[in-house]
C-alpha positions in Angstrom: 17.3 -131.6 -160.0 13.5 -131.7 -159.8 11.8 -128.7 -158.3 10.2 -129.3 -154.9 7.4 -126.7 -155.2 3.9 -127.2 -156.5 4.2 -130.9 -156.4 0.9 -132.8 -156.6 -0.5 -136.1 -157.7 -0.8 -135.1 -161.3 2.8 -133.9 -161.6 4.0 -137.2 -160.0 1.9 -139.1 -162.4 3.5 -137.3 -165.4 7.0 -138.1 -164.1 6.1 -141.8 -163.4 4.2 -142.2 -166.7 1.1 -143.5 -165.0 -2.5 -142.3 -164.4 -3.1 -139.9 -161.5 -5.5 -142.5 -160.0 -2.6 -144.9 -159.8 -0.5 -142.4 -157.9 -3.5 -141.7 -155.6 -3.9 -145.5 -154.8 -0.2 -145.8 -154.0 0.0 -142.7 -151.8 -3.2 -143.7 -150.0 -1.9 -147.2 -149.3 -4.5 -149.0 -151.4 -4.1 -152.3 -153.2 -4.2 -153.3 -156.8 -0.8 -151.9 -157.7 2.3 -153.9 -158.4 5.2 -153.7 -156.0 7.6 -152.4 -158.6 5.1 -149.6 -159.6 4.4 -148.8 -156.0 8.1 -148.5 -155.2 8.7 -146.3 -158.3 5.9 -143.8 -157.4 7.0 -143.6 -153.7 10.5 -142.9 -154.7 9.5 -140.1 -157.1 7.1 -138.6 -154.5 9.9 -138.5 -151.9 12.5 -137.1 -154.4 10.0 -134.3 -155.3 9.4 -133.5 -151.7 5.7 -134.4 -151.9 3.8 -134.5 -148.6 0.2 -135.3 -148.5 -1.9 -133.1 -146.3 -3.5 -136.2 -144.8 -0.1 -137.9 -144.1 0.3 -135.6 -141.1 -3.0 -137.0 -139.7 -2.6 -140.7 -140.6 -1.3 -143.4 -138.2 -0.6 -147.0 -139.0 -1.6 -149.7 -136.5 0.5 -152.8 -136.9 -1.3 -156.1 -135.9 0.5 -159.4 -135.2 1.6 -161.3 -138.3 -1.1 -162.4 -140.8 -1.1 -166.1 -139.7 -1.8 -165.2 -136.1 -5.5 -165.3 -135.3 -6.9 -162.2 -133.7 -8.7 -162.7 -130.4 -10.5 -160.8 -127.6 -7.3 -158.8 -126.7 -6.7 -157.8 -130.3 -10.3 -156.7 -130.9 -10.1 -154.5 -127.7 -6.9 -152.9 -128.9 -8.2 -152.2 -132.4 -11.5 -150.7 -131.0 -9.6 -148.5 -128.6 -7.3 -147.1 -131.4 -10.3 -146.5 -133.7 -12.0 -144.4 -131.1 -8.9 -142.5 -130.1 -8.0 -141.7 -133.7 -11.6 -140.6 -134.3 -11.4 -138.2 -131.3 -8.2 -136.7 -132.5 -9.1 -136.5 -136.2 -6.5 -139.1 -137.3 -7.0 -141.5 -140.1 -6.0 -145.1 -139.1 -4.3 -147.5 -141.5 -4.3 -151.1 -140.2 -1.6 -153.6 -141.5 -0.1 -156.9 -140.3 3.4 -157.0 -138.9 4.6 -159.0 -141.9 3.3 -156.3 -144.3 5.0 -153.2 -142.9 7.0 -152.8 -146.0 3.9 -151.3 -147.7 3.9 -148.4 -145.3 5.3 -145.2 -146.9 6.7 -142.3 -145.0 4.7 -140.0 -147.4 1.4 -141.7 -146.3 1.6 -142.0 -142.5 3.3 -140.0 -139.8 4.0 -142.8 -137.5 3.3 -146.4 -136.5 1.9 -148.1 -133.3 2.7 -151.8 -133.1 1.2 -154.5 -130.8 3.2 -157.4 -132.1 3.2 -160.1 -129.4 6.6 -161.6 -130.3 8.4 -158.2 -129.9 10.5 -158.4 -133.1 8.9 -155.4 -134.8 10.1 -152.8 -132.4 13.7 -154.2 -132.4 14.0 -154.3 -136.2 12.1 -151.2 -137.1 14.4 -148.5 -135.8 17.4 -150.1 -137.7 15.5 -150.2 -141.0 13.1 -147.2 -141.0 13.2 -143.7 -139.6 9.4 -143.4 -139.3 8.5 -143.0 -135.6 7.1 -146.1 -133.9 5.6 -146.9 -130.5 5.2 -150.5 -129.3 2.2 -151.3 -127.2 2.7 -154.1 -124.7 5.8 -155.3 -126.6 9.6 -154.7 -126.6 11.0 -151.4 -127.8 14.5 -150.3 -128.7 15.4 -146.9 -127.2 18.7 -146.7 -129.1 16.6 -146.3 -132.3 14.0 -144.0 -130.7 11.4 -146.8 -130.5 9.5 -146.6 -127.2 6.8 -148.7 -125.5 3.6 -148.1 -123.7 2.9 -151.0 -121.3 0.0 -152.2 -119.1 1.5 -152.2 -115.6 1.5 -155.9 -115.0 3.2 -155.5 -111.6 0.4 -153.2 -110.4 -2.3 -155.4 -111.9 -1.1 -158.6 -110.5 -0.4 -156.9 -107.2 -4.1 -156.0 -107.0 -5.1 -159.6 -107.7 -2.7 -161.3 -105.3 -3.4 -158.7 -102.5 -7.2 -159.3 -103.0 -6.7 -163.1 -102.6 -4.4 -162.8 -99.6 -6.9 -160.5 -98.0 -9.4 -163.3 -98.2 -6.9 -165.6 -96.5 -5.4 -167.5 -99.5 -1.9 -168.7 -99.0 -1.5 -171.1 -101.9 -2.1 -169.3 -105.2 -1.5 -170.4 -108.8 -0.8 -168.3 -111.9 -2.2 -170.0 -115.1 -0.4 -168.9 -118.2 -1.4 -169.8 -121.8 1.0 -170.5 -124.6 4.7 -169.7 -124.8 6.1 -168.8 -121.3 9.1 -167.2 -123.0 7.0 -164.4 -124.5 7.6 -161.0 -123.1 4.2 -160.6 -121.4 4.4 -164.1 -119.9 7.8 -163.3 -118.4 6.6 -160.0 -117.0 3.6 -161.5 -115.4 5.5 -164.5 -113.9 8.1 -162.3 -112.4 5.5 -159.9 -111.0 3.5 -162.8 -109.5 6.5 -164.4 -107.8 7.8 -161.1 -106.5 4.5 -160.1 -105.0 4.0 -163.5 -103.3 7.5 -163.1 -101.9 6.5 -159.7 -100.4 3.7 -161.6 -98.6 6.3 -164.3 -97.4 4.5 -166.9 -99.6 7.3 -167.5 -102.1 7.2 -171.3 -101.3 3.5 -171.4 -102.1 3.2 -169.5 -105.4 2.9 -171.8 -108.4 3.0 -171.2 -112.1 1.5 -173.6 -114.7 1.5 -173.2 -118.4 -1.2 -174.5 -120.8 0.1 -175.3 -124.2 -2.0 -175.6 -127.4 -2.1 -179.1 -128.7 -3.2 -180.6 -132.1 -6.6 -182.0 -132.5 -10.2 -180.8 -132.0 -9.9 -180.8 -128.2 -6.2 -179.9 -128.1 -6.5 -176.6 -126.3 -9.0 -177.8 -123.6 -6.8 -180.9 -123.0 -3.8 -178.6 -122.5 -5.8 -176.5 -120.1 -6.9 -179.6 -118.2 -3.2 -180.5 -117.7 -2.2 -177.1 -116.4 -5.2 -176.9 -114.0 -4.5 -180.3 -112.7 -0.8 -179.3 -112.2 -2.0 -176.5 -109.9 -4.5 -178.7 -108.1 -1.7 -181.1 -107.2 -0.1 -178.2 -105.4 -3.4 -177.7 -103.4 -3.9 -174.1 -104.5 -7.0 -172.5 -103.3 -7.0 -169.7 -105.8 -6.0 -169.2 -109.4 -5.1 -166.1 -111.5 -5.8 -166.7 -115.2 -3.5 -164.7 -117.4 -5.0 -163.1 -120.6 -8.4 -162.0 -121.8 -9.4 -165.1 -123.7 -9.3 -168.1 -121.3 -11.5 -167.5 -118.2 -14.6 -169.2 -119.6 -12.6 -172.2 -120.8 -11.0 -172.5 -117.3 -14.5 -172.4 -115.7 -15.5 -175.2 -118.1 -12.5 -177.3 -117.1 -13.2 -176.8 -113.3 -16.8 -177.8 -113.8 -15.6 -181.0 -115.6 -13.5 -181.7 -112.5 -16.6 -181.0 -110.3 -14.8 -178.0 -108.6 -17.1 -175.3 -107.5 -16.2 -171.6 -108.0 -15.7 -169.8 -105.6 -16.6 -172.3 -102.9 -13.7 -174.7 -103.7 -11.6 -172.5 -106.0 -11.4 -168.7 -106.1 -10.6 -167.2 -109.5 -9.4 -163.8 -110.8 -9.0 -163.4 -114.5 -8.3 -160.7 -117.0 -11.5 -158.8 -117.9 -13.5 -159.7 -121.0 -15.6 -156.6 -121.6 -19.4 -157.3 -121.5 -18.8 -161.0 -120.8 -16.9 -161.4 -117.5 -19.7 -159.8 -115.5 -22.3 -162.3 -117.0 -20.2 -165.4 -116.3 -21.4 -167.9 -113.7 -20.3 -166.8 -111.2 -19.6 -163.2 -112.3 -15.8 -163.0 -112.5 -13.6 -160.8 -110.3 -11.1 -159.4 -112.9 -8.2 -157.0 -113.6 -8.7 -155.1 -116.8 -6.1 -153.6 -119.2 -7.2 -150.0 -119.7 -7.3 -150.1 -123.5 -8.6 -146.6 -124.0 -5.7 -145.2 -121.9 -3.2 -147.4 -123.7 -4.3 -146.0 -127.0 -4.3 -142.5 -125.7 -0.8 -142.7 -124.2 0.5 -144.6 -127.3 -0.6 -141.7 -129.6 0.7 -139.2 -127.1 4.2 -140.8 -127.2 4.0 -141.1 -131.0 3.2 -137.4 -131.3 6.2 -136.5 -129.1 8.5 -138.6 -131.2 7.1 -137.0 -134.4 7.8 -133.6 -133.0 11.4 -134.6 -132.2 11.0 -134.4 -128.4 13.4 -136.4 -126.3 11.9 -139.2 -124.3 13.6 -140.8 -121.4 11.6 -143.9 -120.6 8.6 -146.1 -121.5 5.1 -145.4 -120.3 3.1 -147.6 -117.8 -0.7 -147.7 -117.7 -2.4 -149.1 -114.6 -5.0 -151.9 -114.6 -8.5 -151.4 -113.5 -10.0 -153.8 -110.8 -13.5 -155.3 -110.8 -14.9 -156.8 -107.6 -17.4 -159.5 -108.3 -18.3 -163.0 -107.0 -15.6 -165.5 -108.0 -13.4 -165.0 -104.9 -14.2 -166.3 -101.4 -12.4 -167.5 -98.3 -10.2 -170.7 -98.9 -11.9 -174.1 -99.1 -11.3 -175.4 -95.5 -11.4 -179.2 -96.0 -9.0 -179.2 -98.9 -10.5 -182.4 -100.2 -10.4 -181.7 -103.9 -9.8 -185.1 -105.5 -8.0 -185.5 -108.9 
């Protein structure tokens, strides 16, 4: 049996029959090493009981799969984690969800995933023992994988209550993409439930804009969803997600609908952009810095072996601006 004392990169290199620089590249999760060589070195390091000093201060952030384009939401998540890791003196490794097999237990102490589809959190605990926290995606408590969520019920409550306060009784929720995704289901259920609390369940409408092929495919899909809500004579729309408010304003201008005179809008906040739109947009904002902070808090508790009983919710922030007014009285919007 190999001794587990005084193990270092050089001793692992001797056993593996490679250069110390090769071992260093593998243990620091760098490229340029074949998968067979990488697997061999990781196995030897684990058998020897090697533990990098830096591994206790390195977190992996799992992005969506490599083919999924990163957007405004993703950039906000990455920036928030970079800043939080810097504050806490953690190193941050960033990988895609389809590349998680390159993560070694001897390199990182835990993983935070914000995979939109929600498969990573379900599969991870069955296959790996390394602690994981899922941000805004599905977890699996049986395998000690927990989630930190934006509180969609609280955020959409703020939006609906604000619109109802202005006298709106016919409100539409505009979703983008797959309505079966976890976030879309949460937001739809919250929207319908809150409208029911206001006794407006018969006047709450949900439309979904799908991506289409072609150069104008997305805008065409958005036109269809907006028109679907206009046919229901909504006087206000809530636009789900950080990426679609400006496109929705563009579609409404194409339809000669004035915001907020003829249509009130509340969208998700686009940092440093929403306030400069025309008109400045009333928004709800995911608190990304708090999401990052709470995700690392939960990850640290899992690493220490602490028992956790439930997922963590983070409230939205609300920004009052100029895209909401009283309902358009004449209701003469023509399609």
